[in-house]
N, C-alpha and C positions, 0 to 999 in steps of 0.2 A: 140654811144649814151648811151648804157648801161654803158660804162666806165665813161662817164661824170657824170651820176647819182650816180654811186658808189663813185667817188671822192668827189662829193658834200656831200654825206652822211657821208663820213669819215671826211671831214672838219668840219661839224656841230658837229659830235661826239667828235672830239678832241678839238674843241673850248670850249665845255662844261667842259672838263677836265682841261683847263687852268685857270679856275676861281679860284682865290686865296682868295676870300672873306671868312671871318670868319662866323661861324654859330653855333647854338645850335640845336640839333635834338633829339627827343624822338624816339628811335629805336625799342622799343617793342610795337607792334601794340595793345597788350592786355591792355596797360595803356595809349595809346596815347590820348584817349578821356577824361581821368580822370586827366591828368596832363596839366596844362596851364603854359607856360612860359610867364610871364607878363612884365618883364623888364630885359634888358641886359645892364650893365654899364661897361665901360672900362676907365682906367686911367693909367698914368705912375706915379709910386711912386716917389715923388721928392727927397727922400733920397737915395733909392736904384737904381733908374732908371729902375726898372723892371715893365713890364706891369701887371696890375691887372685886373681881370675879376670878376664881381659879377652878378650872375643870380638869379633873384627872380621869384618864381613860386608858384603855388597852387595845392594842391591835392584836387580836386573837388569831390572825391568819399566819400562814407560813411565808408570807410575802411582804416585802417592804412596800409601803404606800406613801405617796405624796398627797397628804390631805390638804384641804383648804378650809378655812373657817371665816365667818364674818359675824359681827354682832350689830344689832340694831338696839339703840337705847331709847327709852321713853321717860317722859316726865310724869308727875303724879296725876295729870289729867289724861294721860294716855297718848300724848302727842309725841311724835318721833323727834329725837334730838339729832341734828346733823353731826356727823363725826367721820374721821378717817377710818374707823372700825367698820364702816359699812362696806368697804372694799374687801375683797377676798384676800386672805393672808395664807401663805403656804406654811405647812407644818409637816416635818418628817415623822412618819410613824413606822418604826423598825419592826420587823417580824417578831411576833410573840413578845412584845415589849410595851412598857407603859409610856404614855405621853402626857404632857401638861400644857394647858392653855392658860395664860395669865393675861387678863385684860383690865385696864383702868378706865373708868367712865370718863367721858369728855367734859363733864360738868357736874357740879354739886346738885343740879336739878334732876339728874338721872336716878330713877328709882326702880325701874323695871328694864328687862332686856330680853332679847330673843337671840340665841346663839345658834347658828346653822353650821353644820359640818358636812363637807362635800368631798368628792375625789377629783 
């Protein structure tokens, strides 16, 4: 019986890892309540064939923040695609103001992404 419970727990754990859906995440708890991600838009550029990502957000605080973001791209099999976007990029977020992050995929093979926002 214990073996069955253990196997069921492993199955649930690994099924969560198999999710390939794209997402945007604020990873710094100290700013999570001050940063709102309002809209995420995706498209494939008709000229280059590359996927584009635009994230619109708001700094709801009364303070200027120097945010950083990085994106990790994945192919259709879920394998990571190497790119310069893996490095942290600085982004000014002025007090009580909107900000926009615009990113272009490094390859036509890129179908999913994970975008992380930090301080």
